[in-house]
C-alpha positions in Angstrom: 95.9 125.9 100.8 98.5 123.4 102.0 100.0 121.3 99.2 100.8 117.7 100.1 103.1 115.1 98.5 102.1 111.6 99.2 105.0 109.1 99.1 103.9 105.5 99.3 105.2 102.5 97.4 101.8 100.8 97.1 99.7 102.6 94.5 96.4 101.5 96.2 97.4 102.7 99.6 98.8 105.9 98.0 95.4 106.6 96.5 93.6 106.0 99.8 95.9 108.3 101.6 95.5 111.0 98.9 91.7 110.6 99.2 91.9 111.1 102.9 94.1 114.3 102.5 91.6 115.7 100.0 88.8 115.4 102.6 90.5 117.7 105.1 89.7 121.4 104.5 92.7 123.5 103.6 94.7 120.6 102.2 95.2 119.3 98.6 97.3 116.6 97.0 100.1 118.1 94.9 101.4 114.8 93.6 101.9 111.1 94.4 105.3 109.4 94.4 106.1 105.7 94.8 109.8 105.8 95.4 112.5 108.1 96.8 113.6 109.2 93.4 110.1 110.1 92.3 109.6 112.1 95.6 112.9 114.0 95.1 111.9 114.8 91.5 108.5 116.2 92.7 110.2 118.2 95.5 112.7 119.7 93.0 109.8 121.3 91.2 108.8 123.2 94.3 105.3 123.9 95.6 105.2 121.2 98.3 104.5 122.2 101.8 104.1 118.8 103.5 105.3 115.3 102.7 103.3 112.2 103.9 106.1 109.7 103.9 106.1 105.9 104.1 109.3 104.3 105.6 109.5 101.3 103.3 110.3 102.4 99.8 111.7 100.3 96.9 114.8 102.4 96.6 115.6 103.2 100.2 113.9 104.1 103.4 111.7 107.1 104.4 114.4 108.2 107.0 117.0 108.1 104.3 114.8 110.3 102.1 114.3 112.7 105.0 118.1 113.1 105.2 118.3 113.8 101.5 115.5 116.3 101.7 117.3 118.3 104.3 120.7 118.0 102.6 119.2 119.3 99.4 117.7 122.3 101.3 114.1 121.5 100.7 111.8 123.2 103.2 108.9 120.8 103.1 107.8 119.4 106.4 107.4 115.7 106.9 104.8 113.4 108.6 105.7 109.7 108.6 102.8 107.4 107.7 104.2 103.9 108.0 103.8 100.4 109.5 107.3 100.8 111.0 106.8 101.0 114.7 110.1 100.0 116.2 111.4 102.4 118.8 114.7 103.1 117.0 112.9 104.2 113.8 110.6 106.4 115.7 113.5 108.0 117.6 115.5 108.5 114.4 112.4 110.2 112.9 112.3 112.6 115.8 116.1 113.4 115.4 115.6 114.1 111.7 112.9 116.6 112.4 109.8 114.6 111.4 106.8 116.5 112.8 104.4 113.7 113.3 104.4 109.9 113.1 101.2 108.0 112.2 101.3 104.2 112.5 99.5 102.0 109.9 96.8 100.9 109.8 94.9 104.0 110.8 91.5 105.5 110.3 90.7 108.8 108.5 90.2 110.5 111.9 93.8 109.6 112.8 95.2 111.3 109.7 92.8 114.2 110.0 94.0 114.8 113.5 97.6 115.0 112.4 96.8 117.3 109.5 94.7 119.6 111.6 97.6 119.9 114.1 100.0 120.7 111.3 97.6 123.4 110.0 97.3 124.9 113.5 101.1 125.0 113.8 101.3 126.9 110.5 98.7 129.4 111.6 100.6 130.0 114.8 103.9 130.5 113.0 102.2 132.9 110.6 100.9 134.9 113.5 104.4 135.3 114.9 106.0 136.2 111.5 109.2 135.0 110.0 111.5 137.5 111.7 109.5 138.1 114.8 110.2 137.0 118.4 107.8 134.7 120.1 106.6 135.1 123.7 106.5 132.0 125.9 102.8 131.7 125.3 103.3 131.6 121.6 106.2 129.1 121.9 104.0 126.8 124.0 101.2 127.1 121.4 103.7 126.1 118.6 104.8 123.0 120.5 101.3 122.2 121.6 99.7 122.6 118.2 101.0 119.3 116.9 99.5 117.4 119.8 96.0 117.6 118.3 93.7 115.2 120.1 91.3 112.9 118.4 87.6 113.9 118.2 85.4 113.8 121.2 84.8 110.5 122.9 82.7 108.0 121.0 80.6 107.2 124.1 78.6 110.4 124.5 75.8 110.9 127.0 72.3 110.5 125.8 71.1 113.5 123.9 74.6 114.5 122.8 75.6 114.4 119.1 79.1 113.3 118.0 78.9 115.8 115.2 78.2 118.7 117.5 80.9 117.5 119.9 83.4 117.5 117.0 82.3 120.9 115.9 83.0 122.3 119.4 86.4 120.6 119.3 87.2 122.2 116.0 86.2 125.7 117.2 88.3 125.4 120.3 91.2 123.8 118.5 91.4 126.6 116.0 91.1 129.4 118.6 94.3 131.3 119.5 93.1 131.9 123.1 90.5 130.5 125.5 86.9 131.2 124.6 83.7 131.8 126.6 80.6 129.7 126.1 79.1 132.7 124.2 82.0 132.9 121.8 82.0 129.1 121.2 78.3 129.2 120.5 78.7 132.0 117.9 81.6 130.3 116.1 79.9 126.9 116.1 76.6 128.3 115.1 74.7 126.7 118.0 72.7 128.1 120.9 74.5 129.2 124.0 72.7 126.6 126.1 73.9 123.8 123.7 77.5 125.1 123.8 77.4 125.2 127.6 76.1 121.6 127.7 78.8 120.3 125.5 81.5 122.4 127.2 80.6 121.1 130.6 80.7 117.5 129.4 84.0 117.9 127.6 85.5 119.6 130.6 84.2 116.9 132.9 85.9 114.1 130.9 89.2 116.0 130.7 89.1 117.2 127.1 89.0 120.9 128.0 90.9 123.1 130.3 88.8 125.7 132.2 90.1 129.1 133.4 88.3 132.0 135.1 88.5 135.6 133.8 87.8 138.1 136.5 86.3 141.5 135.5 85.7 144.6 137.5 82.5 143.4 139.0 80.2 140.4 139.0 80.9 136.7 138.6 84.1 135.5 136.9 83.7 134.4 133.3 84.4 130.8 132.4 86.8 130.4 129.5 87.6 127.1 127.7 90.5 125.8 125.7 91.1 122.3 124.2 93.4 120.2 126.4 96.3 119.8 123.9 97.8 116.8 125.7 94.7 114.7 125.4 
């Protein structure tokens, strides 16, 4: 379970953000803080993996808080969730090691996408191990994990379900390597024909990357991966 500290000066907005976090599997809200001082007090107690951080706080800025977090040696990761959209603030956030930047106002799907990308990054890092060495493929996966796309396009062809399309997306997004249509069907709990239909559509609109796996004989097997940059 990933423990999240929500830092937001507006109690109403903080409650909404916390409710969003609680809806994403694998995440739970460890605490709410409405100022930099409150956030630092919560972090001092330990047990926080991720900070959802507003930039505009009553006793400073989110970026100032990030600097304090690093100076004090706290290991929690940070995702900015703020209305601040000027380029200098965004660039500074990148320099300070902020992993993601979500601009207000946003929908639940926007935050869910960021959190799922963060969870994928943690899984990838766990697979490598703290003292291990990463191959180029694993490094690419680490950097690509945070570029989690939104769910499948809203305008689906007739006969296609947004729920099923999102299920296919989740299966591929969680996979550590490209999957065949049969593997996708098994993991998604749908028929192979249904999986193939959605995979062909998602590949056609650029949401998937398709590779061919050649065996000793017969036709090559189609294998699919979610296109991280989309």
